[in-house]
C-alpha positions in Angstrom: -0.1 0.0 0.2 1.5 3.5 -0.9 0.7 6.0 1.6 -1.1 8.9 0.3 -0.4 12.7 0.6 -1.4 14.4 3.8 -2.6 17.9 3.9 -1.6 19.5 7.5 -4.8 21.8 7.8 -8.3 21.9 7.0 -7.6 24.5 4.8 -5.4 22.4 2.5 -8.1 19.6 2.6 -11.0 21.9 1.6 -9.0 23.4 -1.3 -7.8 20.0 -2.7 -11.6 18.7 -2.7 -12.6 22.0 -4.4 -10.3 21.5 -7.2 -10.8 17.7 -7.2 -14.4 18.8 -7.7 -13.5 21.2 -10.5 -15.2 23.8 -8.6 -13.9 27.7 -8.3 -14.3 29.4 -4.7 -17.2 31.2 -6.3 -19.2 28.4 -7.1 -18.7 26.4 -3.7 -19.7 29.9 -2.1 -22.8 29.8 -4.1 -23.7 26.1 -3.5 -23.2 26.9 0.4 -24.8 30.1 0.6 -21.9 32.3 1.7 -19.7 34.8 0.3 -16.5 33.9 -2.0 -14.4 35.8 0.9 -15.4 33.2 3.5 -14.4 30.3 1.3 -11.0 32.2 0.8 -10.6 32.5 4.4 -11.1 28.9 4.9 -8.8 27.9 2.4 -5.8 30.7 3.3 -6.4 29.2 7.0 -7.4 32.6 8.5 -10.6 31.0 9.8 -11.7 27.3 10.3 -15.4 26.4 9.6 -17.6 25.1 12.3 -18.1 21.5 12.6 -21.9 22.0 11.3 -20.5 24.2 8.5 -18.0 21.4 7.9 -20.8 19.0 7.2 -22.2 21.4 4.6 -19.0 21.7 2.9 -18.4 18.0 2.8 -21.7 17.3 1.1 -21.3 20.3 -1.5 -17.9 18.8 -2.4 -19.3 15.2 -2.2 -16.7 14.0 0.2 -17.2 12.0 3.5 -16.9 14.4 6.7 -14.5 12.0 8.2 -12.3 12.3 5.1 -12.3 15.8 5.3 -11.5 15.9 9.3 -8.9 13.3 8.8 -7.4 14.9 5.9 -5.9 12.0 3.8 -5.6 13.9 0.5 -6.6 11.3 -1.9 -9.0 11.2 -4.7 -12.3 11.6 -2.7 -14.2 9.4 -5.1 -12.4 6.7 -4.4 -11.4 7.3 -0.6 -12.9 4.1 1.1 -11.6 4.3 4.6 -10.3 7.8 5.4 -9.8 6.4 9.1 -7.7 3.6 8.1 -5.5 5.7 5.7 -4.8 8.3 8.3 -4.2 5.5 11.0 -1.5 4.1 8.4 -0.1 7.5 7.8 0.3 7.9 11.5 2.0 4.7 12.1 4.3 5.3 9.3 5.4 8.4 10.4 5.7 7.4 14.0 7.8 4.3 13.2 10.3 6.8 11.0 10.5 9.1 13.9 11.3 6.2 16.6 13.7 4.6 14.1 15.5 7.8 13.7 15.7 8.6 17.7 16.0 5.1 19.4 19.3 4.2 18.4 20.5 7.0 20.4 18.5 6.4 23.6 19.5 3.8 26.0 16.4 3.8 28.4 13.3 3.2 26.3 11.2 5.2 28.5 9.2 8.7 27.4 8.1 11.0 30.0 5.1 13.2 30.0 3.3 15.5 32.0 -0.4 14.4 33.1 -2.1 11.0 34.3 -2.6 8.2 32.0 -5.1 8.8 29.3 -4.1 12.5 28.8 -3.3 13.6 25.3 0.3 13.7 26.0 0.1 10.0 26.6 -1.4 9.4 23.7 1.4 11.4 21.6 3.8 9.2 23.2 2.1 6.0 22.2 1.6 7.3 18.8 5.4 8.4 18.1 7.1 5.6 20.7 4.9 2.7 20.4 7.9 0.5 21.7 8.8 2.9 24.7 7.4 2.9 28.2 5.4 5.8 28.9 6.0 7.6 32.1 3.4 9.9 33.9 4.8 13.0 35.8 2.7 15.4 37.8 4.2 18.4 36.0 6.5 19.9 33.2 9.3 20.4 35.7 9.1 16.7 36.7 9.1 15.7 33.0 12.3 17.4 32.2 13.8 16.4 35.4 13.0 12.5 34.9 15.2 12.8 31.7 17.9 14.9 33.2 18.3 12.5 35.9 18.2 9.6 33.9 14.8 8.2 34.9 13.7 8.4 31.1 15.3 8.5 27.9 12.9 11.0 26.2 10.3 13.7 27.3 7.2 14.6 25.2 6.6 18.2 25.6 3.8 20.1 24.1 4.5 23.7 23.1 1.6 25.0 21.4 -1.8 24.3 20.3 -3.7 25.7 17.3 -6.7 27.1 19.3 -5.2 27.7 22.6 -1.8 29.3 21.4 1.4 28.6 23.3 1.5 26.4 26.4 2.2 28.3 29.3 5.6 28.0 31.4 7.2 25.9 28.5 9.2 29.0 27.1 10.6 29.6 30.6 11.5 25.8 31.0 13.4 25.2 27.8 16.3 27.9 28.1 17.3 26.6 31.6 17.0 22.9 30.6 20.1 20.8 29.9 17.8 18.9 27.3 17.8 19.3 23.4 14.9 19.1 21.3 15.6 16.1 18.8 12.2 15.7 17.1 8.4 17.3 16.9 5.3 15.7 16.8 1.7 17.2 15.8 -1.0 15.5 17.5 -4.8 15.7 16.3 -6.9 16.7 19.5 -10.2 15.0 19.4 -12.6 15.1 22.2 -14.9 12.6 23.2 -18.0 12.5 25.6 -17.4 9.7 27.9 -19.6 7.9 30.5 -19.4 5.0 32.9 -20.6 1.6 31.5 -24.4 1.5 30.8 -24.6 5.2 30.6 -26.5 6.6 28.0 -26.1 10.1 25.9 -29.5 11.2 26.9 -29.0 10.6 30.5 -26.0 12.6 31.0 -26.6 15.9 32.9 -23.2 17.2 33.6 -19.4 16.6 32.0 -16.1 17.1 34.0 -13.2 18.2 31.9 -10.3 20.7 31.5 -11.6 24.5 31.0 -10.1 24.4 27.4 -11.8 21.4 26.5 -15.1 22.5 27.7 -14.7 25.8 25.9 -13.8 23.8 22.7 -17.0 21.7 22.9 -19.3 24.5 24.4 -21.8 24.2 21.4 -22.2 20.7 21.6 -22.7 20.7 25.4 -25.3 23.5 24.9 -27.1 21.6 22.2 -27.0 18.2 24.3 -28.2 20.4 27.3 -25.5 19.2 29.6 -23.9 21.3 32.4 -20.0 21.7 32.1 -17.7 21.3 35.3 -14.1 22.3 35.4 -11.5 20.1 36.2 -7.7 19.8 36.6 -7.1 17.9 33.1 -9.2 15.9 30.6 -7.7 12.3 32.0 -8.1 13.2 35.4 -11.8 14.0 34.7 -12.1 10.5 33.2 -10.7 8.8 36.3 -13.0 10.9 38.5 -16.2 9.8 36.7 -15.0 6.4 36.4 -14.6 6.2 40.4 -17.9 7.9 40.8 -19.7 5.7 38.4 -22.8 7.7 38.2 -24.8 7.3 34.8 -25.9 11.1 34.8 -22.0 12.4 34.9 -19.7 12.1 32.0 -16.4 13.4 31.1 -14.8 14.9 28.0 -11.6 13.3 27.4 -9.5 11.0 24.7 -10.4 7.5 23.5 -7.6 6.4 25.5 -8.6 7.7 28.5 -11.9 5.8 28.1 -9.8 2.5 27.4 -7.8 3.6 30.4 -10.6 4.0 32.9 -13.1 1.4 31.6 -15.5 4.1 30.2 -17.6 4.2 27.2 -17.7 6.7 24.3 -21.0 8.1 24.4 -20.3 10.6 21.7 -17.1 10.8 19.4 -15.7 14.0 17.9 -17.6 16.3 20.3 -15.5 19.3 19.5 -17.3 22.2 17.8 -14.3 23.2 15.5 -12.2 20.6 13.5 -8.6 20.9 13.1 -7.5 21.2 16.7 -3.9 19.9 16.7 -1.3 20.3 19.4 2.5 20.1 18.4 4.8 18.5 20.7 8.5 18.7 21.0 10.7 15.5 21.9 13.5 16.2 24.2 16.6 14.1 25.0 19.9 14.5 26.8 21.9 13.8 23.7 21.9 16.2 21.0 20.7 14.2 17.7 20.7 16.0 14.7 19.6 15.0 11.4 21.7 14.5 8.2 21.1 18.1 6.6 21.3 16.0 3.1 18.4 13.9 3.9 15.3 16.1 4.3 14.1 19.6 5.7 15.3 20.4 9.2 14.2 22.8 11.6 16.4 24.7 14.3 15.0 26.2 17.5 16.9 28.6 19.7 16.6 31.4 22.2 18.3 34.6 22.5 18.5 38.0 24.4 19.1 41.2 22.5 21.5 43.8 23.6 19.7 46.9 25.2 20.5 49.3 22.3 18.0 50.9 19.6 16.8 48.5 16.9 18.8 45.6 18.5 16.1 42.9 17.4 15.9 44.6 13.9 19.4 44.3 13.3 19.6 40.7 14.9 17.1 39.4 12.4 18.7 41.1 9.4 21.0 38.1 8.8 18.2 35.8 8.5 16.6 38.0 5.4 20.0 38.5 3.6 20.9 35.2 3.7 17.4 33.7 2.7 16.6 31.8 6.0 12.9 31.3 6.7 12.0 32.2 10.1 8.6 30.7 10.9 8.5 31.6 14.7 9.4 34.5 16.9 8.0 34.8 20.2 9.1 37.4 22.9 8.8 36.7 26.7 10.3 38.5 29.9 12.4 36.5 32.1 11.1 36.6 35.7 14.7 37.2 37.2 15.5 40.3 35.0 12.4 42.3 33.9 14.8 44.7 31.7 15.8 42.2 29.3 13.6 40.6 26.4 14.0 37.1 25.5 13.1 35.5 22.2 12.0 32.1 21.3 12.6 31.5 17.4 12.2 28.6 15.0 13.9 28.7 11.4 14.0 26.2 8.6 17.5 24.7 8.0 20.4 23.3 9.5 23.3 24.9 11.1 25.8 22.9 8.9 24.2 24.6 5.8 26.2 27.7 4.9 23.5 30.2 4.6 21.9 29.1 8.1 25.4 29.3 9.8 26.0 32.9 8.4 22.7 34.0 9.6 23.5 32.7 13.0 26.9 34.0 13.0 25.4 37.5 12.3 22.9 37.1 15.2 25.9 36.8 17.6 26.8 40.2 16.9 23.7 41.9 18.2 22.8 39.6 21.1 24.1 38.7 24.6 23.3 35.0 24.6 22.3 32.5 21.9 21.4 29.0 23.0 20.6 26.5 20.3 17.8 24.2 21.6 18.0 21.7 19.0 18.1 20.8 15.3 15.5 18.2 14.1 13.8 16.7 11.1 10.5 18.5 10.2 7.5 16.5 10.6 5.6 15.5 7.7 2.6 17.2 9.0 3.9 20.6 7.8 3.8 19.3 3.9 
């Protein structure tokens, strides 16, 4: 079986399906009763359609909604099992990443923050199916478990497509002795879970993390279910399993359902599709890919000097050397409010001359530059 191409976002998938149907943006807009600018916003990634709108788009383009949500870019008319295709792609990508990293890791254990069944746990199983997951109560503990040799790797969420960057991670990365050796994009699918024997129509309240509840707000309103905030999604699943009340459910992953013996009463309960969390994989050893064998990413942090236009000048080298900077975020150090720190990601490998020259120029206008890691770009980006 030849793995099909994958589109990283719903915008790519709508565009691919529309072109496959030989429709213009204007024709699709007419079919849906919206403006062409609305379709353009969907396809440019500036705005994701709601799940209800996605159903209308799937019907207009004559594709399965599951195909649109999963995003296997094959011929929609011949795609028979989008979920099976997606699972094949996920397993193939996971095998490749584990194959590249595992030879350098002596302890086949991957640490994550959260309780069993969390989405971070799910990411560990997806990327490293042959490693033992290690649950940690905090991000600090996940970092420490690798630094102290209790785990070989750490799976750390860094940003979410809906919620933005994950709090505290940008402060932990620069102070850690670990390196980023890989990245993984984990689709986040929320499921309404209940104890054995519970029925969807009997659920009166659901417990989950505040972000998960917010992302399922319309679904819960439609079902007339009261949301109750919990510390995290998997923890909520554990709580309702222990409670065993058929009127109380949880919003969590299918892995949480499996872990705590719960039933999935409604899958894909999120209001908007396209919810993805990006994880970085941390190790004590710097593991860099061969720059001749595929696209690479380099992540680093730097402090600019306290002089006018320091940031502008420090970034000039990337422009003049043709290096694409895809992320630049500022944050203030807790210990020094007078110094602005920046987290950046660029396309390329320091072994490439144009990247090396850009990083060299960066040194002239900064007090500190720390390379956090160089690693292969995830196939999700293509």
